[in-house]
Jmol script that loads the backbone (N, CA, C; Angstrom):
load data "model"
ATOM      1  N   UNK A   1      47.243 114.997 122.673  1.00  0.00           N
ATOM      2  CA  UNK A   1      48.462 114.455 123.238  1.00  0.00           C
ATOM      3  C   UNK A   1      48.991 113.305 122.391  1.00  0.00           C
ATOM      4  N   UNK A   2      48.120 112.493 121.879  1.00  0.00           N
ATOM      5  CA  UNK A   2      48.564 111.391 121.038  1.00  0.00           C
ATOM      6  C   UNK A   2      49.206 111.897 119.752  1.00  0.00           C
ATOM      7  N   UNK A   3      48.700 113.010 119.234  1.00  0.00           N
ATOM      8  CA  UNK A   3      49.254 113.559 118.002  1.00  0.00           C
ATOM      9  C   UNK A   3      50.694 114.016 118.195  1.00  0.00           C
ATOM     10  N   UNK A   4      51.014 114.614 119.327  1.00  0.00           N
ATOM     11  CA  UNK A   4      52.380 115.078 119.561  1.00  0.00           C
ATOM     12  C   UNK A   4      53.345 113.909 119.666  1.00  0.00           C
ATOM     13  N   UNK A   5      52.913 112.807 120.232  1.00  0.00           N
ATOM     14  CA  UNK A   5      53.767 111.619 120.327  1.00  0.00           C
ATOM     15  C   UNK A   5      54.018 111.046 118.942  1.00  0.00           C
ATOM     16  N   UNK A   6      52.998 111.007 118.106  1.00  0.00           N
ATOM     17  CA  UNK A   6      53.154 110.492 116.751  1.00  0.00           C
ATOM     18  C   UNK A   6      54.074 111.382 115.929  1.00  0.00           C
ATOM     19  N   UNK A   7      53.958 112.691 116.096  1.00  0.00           N
ATOM     20  CA  UNK A   7      54.812 113.621 115.358  1.00  0.00           C
ATOM     21  C   UNK A   7      56.264 113.440 115.783  1.00  0.00           C
ATOM     22  N   UNK A   8      56.522 113.303 117.072  1.00  0.00           N
ATOM     23  CA  UNK A   8      57.882 113.103 117.553  1.00  0.00           C
ATOM     24  C   UNK A   8      58.448 111.788 117.040  1.00  0.00           C
ATOM     25  N   UNK A   9      57.648 110.743 116.989  1.00  0.00           N
ATOM     26  CA  UNK A   9      58.109 109.452 116.498  1.00  0.00           C
ATOM     27  C   UNK A   9      58.469 109.539 115.023  1.00  0.00           C
ATOM     28  N   UNK A  10      57.683 110.259 114.242  1.00  0.00           N
ATOM     29  CA  UNK A  10      57.970 110.416 112.823  1.00  0.00           C
ATOM     30  C   UNK A  10      59.232 111.240 112.605  1.00  0.00           C
ATOM     31  N   UNK A  11      59.463 112.247 113.424  1.00  0.00           N
ATOM     32  CA  UNK A  11      60.646 113.079 113.282  1.00  0.00           C
ATOM     33  C   UNK A  11      61.908 112.302 113.634  1.00  0.00           C
ATOM     34  N   UNK A  12      61.848 111.406 114.594  1.00  0.00           N
ATOM     35  CA  UNK A  12      63.020 110.633 114.993  1.00  0.00           C
ATOM     36  C   UNK A  12      63.445 109.648 113.911  1.00  0.00           C
ATOM     37  N   UNK A  13      62.522 109.166 113.128  1.00  0.00           N
ATOM     38  CA  UNK A  13      62.840 108.180 112.102  1.00  0.00           C
ATOM     39  C   UNK A  13      63.747 108.748 111.022  1.00  0.00           C
ATOM     40  N   UNK A  14      63.630 110.004 110.712  1.00  0.00           N
ATOM     41  CA  UNK A  14      64.351 110.598 109.596  1.00  0.00           C
ATOM     42  C   UNK A  14      65.514 111.489 110.038  1.00  0.00           C
ATOM     43  N   UNK A  15      66.130 111.192 111.153  1.00  0.00           N
ATOM     44  CA  UNK A  15      67.193 112.062 111.641  1.00  0.00           C
ATOM     45  C   UNK A  15      68.551 111.729 111.050  1.00  0.00           C
ATOM     46  N   UNK A  16      68.773 110.537 110.529  1.00  0.00           N
ATOM     47  CA  UNK A  16      70.058 110.181 109.951  1.00  0.00           C
ATOM     48  C   UNK A  16      70.330 108.703 110.077  1.00  0.00           C
ATOM     49  N   UNK A  17      71.610 108.361 109.956  1.00  0.00           N
ATOM     50  CA  UNK A  17      72.016 106.966 110.022  1.00  0.00           C
ATOM     51  C   UNK A  17      72.185 106.532 111.472  1.00  0.00           C
ATOM     52  N   UNK A  18      71.938 105.265 111.726  1.00  0.00           N
ATOM     53  CA  UNK A  18      72.158 104.729 113.063  1.00  0.00           C
ATOM     54  C   UNK A  18      73.613 104.304 113.200  1.00  0.00           C
ATOM     55  N   UNK A  19      74.023 104.070 114.417  1.00  0.00           N
ATOM     56  CA  UNK A  19      75.393 103.646 114.675  1.00  0.00           C
ATOM     57  C   UNK A  19      75.677 102.299 114.033  1.00  0.00           C
ATOM     58  N   UNK A  20      74.722 101.406 114.069  1.00  0.00           N
ATOM     59  CA  UNK A  20      74.901 100.079 113.474  1.00  0.00           C
ATOM     60  C   UNK A  20      75.103 100.198 111.967  1.00  0.00           C
ATOM     61  N   UNK A  21      74.331 101.038 111.314  1.00  0.00           N
ATOM     62  CA  UNK A  21      74.482 101.222 109.869  1.00  0.00           C
ATOM     63  C   UNK A  21      75.859 101.774 109.528  1.00  0.00           C
ATOM     64  N   UNK A  22      76.323 102.736 110.297  1.00  0.00           N
ATOM     65  CA  UNK A  22      77.646 103.298 110.053  1.00  0.00           C
ATOM     66  C   UNK A  22      78.747 102.271 110.287  1.00  0.00           C
ATOM     67  N   UNK A  23      78.620 101.469 111.329  1.00  0.00           N
ATOM     68  CA  UNK A  23      79.622 100.440 111.595  1.00  0.00           C
ATOM     69  C   UNK A  23      79.663  99.400 110.486  1.00  0.00           C
ATOM     70  N   UNK A  24      78.509  99.023 109.970  1.00  0.00           N
ATOM     71  CA  UNK A  24      78.465  98.051 108.877  1.00  0.00           C
ATOM     72  C   UNK A  24      79.176  98.606 107.647  1.00  0.00           C
ATOM     73  N   UNK A  25      78.938  99.862 107.326  1.00  0.00           N
ATOM     74  CA  UNK A  25      79.592 100.481 106.172  1.00  0.00           C
ATOM     75  C   UNK A  25      81.098 100.551 106.379  1.00  0.00           C
ATOM     76  N   UNK A  26      81.533 100.900 107.577  1.00  0.00           N
ATOM     77  CA  UNK A  26      82.965 100.987 107.864  1.00  0.00           C
ATOM     78  C   UNK A  26      83.625  99.620 107.745  1.00  0.00           C
ATOM     79  N   UNK A  27      82.966  98.579 108.236  1.00  0.00           N
ATOM     80  CA  UNK A  27      83.515  97.224 108.142  1.00  0.00           C
ATOM     81  C   UNK A  27      83.616  96.791 106.683  1.00  0.00           C
ATOM     82  N   UNK A  28      82.588  97.055 105.897  1.00  0.00           N
ATOM     83  CA  UNK A  28      82.616  96.678 104.480  1.00  0.00           C
ATOM     84  C   UNK A  28      83.731  97.422 103.749  1.00  0.00           C
ATOM     85  N   UNK A  29      83.892  98.707 104.023  1.00  0.00           N
ATOM     86  CA  UNK A  29      84.972  99.467 103.396  1.00  0.00           C
ATOM     87  C   UNK A  29      86.343  98.937 103.809  1.00  0.00           C
ATOM     88  N   UNK A  30      86.483  98.539 105.062  1.00  0.00           N
ATOM     89  CA  UNK A  30      87.741  97.960 105.521  1.00  0.00           C
ATOM     90  C   UNK A  30      88.063  96.657 104.816  1.00  0.00           C
ATOM     91  N   UNK A  31      87.055  95.816 104.632  1.00  0.00           N
ATOM     92  CA  UNK A  31      87.260  94.549 103.926  1.00  0.00           C
ATOM     93  C   UNK A  31      87.656  94.809 102.477  1.00  0.00           C
ATOM     94  N   UNK A  32      86.970  95.730 101.819  1.00  0.00           N
ATOM     95  CA  UNK A  32      87.307  96.057 100.431  1.00  0.00           C
ATOM     96  C   UNK A  32      88.720  96.631 100.320  1.00  0.00           C
ATOM     97  N   UNK A  33      89.111  97.462 101.261  1.00  0.00           N
ATOM     98  CA  UNK A  33      90.457  98.033 101.242  1.00  0.00           C
ATOM     99  C   UNK A  33      91.510  96.946 101.425  1.00  0.00           C
ATOM    100  N   UNK A  34      91.252  96.005 102.315  1.00  0.00           N
ATOM    101  CA  UNK A  34      92.194  94.908 102.546  1.00  0.00           C
ATOM    102  C   UNK A  34      92.346  94.047 101.305  1.00  0.00           C
ATOM    103  N   UNK A  35      91.240  93.700 100.684  1.00  0.00           N
ATOM    104  CA  UNK A  35      91.290  92.888  99.461  1.00  0.00           C
ATOM    105  C   UNK A  35      92.049  93.629  98.367  1.00  0.00           C
ATOM    106  N   UNK A  36      91.819  94.923  98.243  1.00  0.00           N
ATOM    107  CA  UNK A  36      92.497  95.714  97.217  1.00  0.00           C
ATOM    108  C   UNK A  36      93.995  95.774  97.466  1.00  0.00           C
ATOM    109  N   UNK A  37      94.399  95.975  98.703  1.00  0.00           N
ATOM    110  CA  UNK A  37      95.827  96.056  99.027  1.00  0.00           C
ATOM    111  C   UNK A  37      96.521  94.739  98.705  1.00  0.00           C
ATOM    112  N   UNK A  38      95.919  93.618  99.081  1.00  0.00           N
ATOM    113  CA  UNK A  38      96.550  92.333  98.802  1.00  0.00           C
ATOM    114  C   UNK A  38      96.569  92.032  97.305  1.00  0.00           C
ATOM    115  N   UNK A  39      95.566  92.458  96.569  1.00  0.00           N
ATOM    116  CA  UNK A  39      95.552  92.255  95.120  1.00  0.00           C
ATOM    117  C   UNK A  39      96.662  93.067  94.457  1.00  0.00           C
ATOM    118  N   UNK A  40      96.844  94.306  94.892  1.00  0.00           N
ATOM    119  CA  UNK A  40      97.891  95.153  94.315  1.00  0.00           C
ATOM    120  C   UNK A  40      99.266  94.614  94.680  1.00  0.00           C
ATOM    121  N   UNK A  41      99.427  94.131  95.901  1.00  0.00           N
ATOM    122  CA  UNK A  41     100.719  93.554  96.298  1.00  0.00           C
ATOM    123  C   UNK A  41     101.053  92.341  95.446  1.00  0.00           C
ATOM    124  N   UNK A  42     100.048  91.521  95.162  1.00  0.00           N
ATOM    125  CA  UNK A  42     100.284  90.347  94.326  1.00  0.00           C
ATOM    126  C   UNK A  42     100.685  90.731  92.918  1.00  0.00           C
ATOM    127  N   UNK A  43     100.064  91.762  92.380  1.00  0.00           N
ATOM    128  CA  UNK A  43     100.389  92.209  91.022  1.00  0.00           C
ATOM    129  C   UNK A  43     101.799  92.783  90.977  1.00  0.00           C
ATOM    130  N   UNK A  44     102.185  93.564  91.985  1.00  0.00           N
ATOM    131  CA  UNK A  44     103.530  94.142  91.984  1.00  0.00           C
ATOM    132  C   UNK A  44     104.589  93.063  92.181  1.00  0.00           C
ATOM    133  N   UNK A  45     104.297  92.048  92.982  1.00  0.00           N
ATOM    134  CA  UNK A  45     105.247  90.942  93.150  1.00  0.00           C
ATOM    135  C   UNK A  45     105.436  90.191  91.840  1.00  0.00           C
ATOM    136  N   UNK A  46     104.360  89.965  91.113  1.00  0.00           N
ATOM    137  CA  UNK A  46     104.458  89.291  89.820  1.00  0.00           C
ATOM    138  C   UNK A  46     105.251  90.137  88.834  1.00  0.00           C
ATOM    139  N   UNK A  47     105.069  91.427  88.872  1.00  0.00           N
ATOM    140  CA  UNK A  47     105.808  92.318  87.983  1.00  0.00           C
ATOM    141  C   UNK A  47     107.292  92.318  88.290  1.00  0.00           C
ATOM    142  N   UNK A  48     107.649  92.265  89.560  1.00  0.00           N
ATOM    143  CA  UNK A  48     109.058  92.248  89.935  1.00  0.00           C
ATOM    144  C   UNK A  48     109.722  90.940  89.525  1.00  0.00           C
ATOM    145  N   UNK A  49     109.036  89.825  89.676  1.00  0.00           N
ATOM    146  CA  UNK A  49     109.641  88.542  89.303  1.00  0.00           C
ATOM    147  C   UNK A  49     109.770  88.414  87.790  1.00  0.00           C
ATOM    148  N   UNK A  50     108.846  88.967  87.033  1.00  0.00           N
ATOM    149  CA  UNK A  50     108.951  88.874  85.575  1.00  0.00           C
ATOM    150  C   UNK A  50     109.982  89.861  85.037  1.00  0.00           C
ATOM    151  N   UNK A  51     110.264  90.935  85.772  1.00  0.00           N
ATOM    152  CA  UNK A  51     111.252  91.918  85.329  1.00  0.00           C
ATOM    153  C   UNK A  51     112.672  91.432  85.586  1.00  0.00           C
ATOM    154  N   UNK A  52     112.863  90.569  86.548  1.00  0.00           N
ATOM    155  CA  UNK A  52     114.210  90.103  86.899  1.00  0.00           C
ATOM    156  C   UNK A  52     114.682  88.992  86.009  1.00  0.00           C
TER     157      UNK A  52
END
end "model"
wireframe off; spacefill off
backbone 0.3
color backbone group
């Protein structure tokens, strides 16, 4: 009986990502996307002012 519990515990460990891990990745990607958008906006604004 103890062996079946240990086998089930080992199988649960390798089932995939947890919800917390996925949320952390999504938050990091959102932060990177925001930084990228603001950086590109700044570059395009500088290009427009130098072109005028």
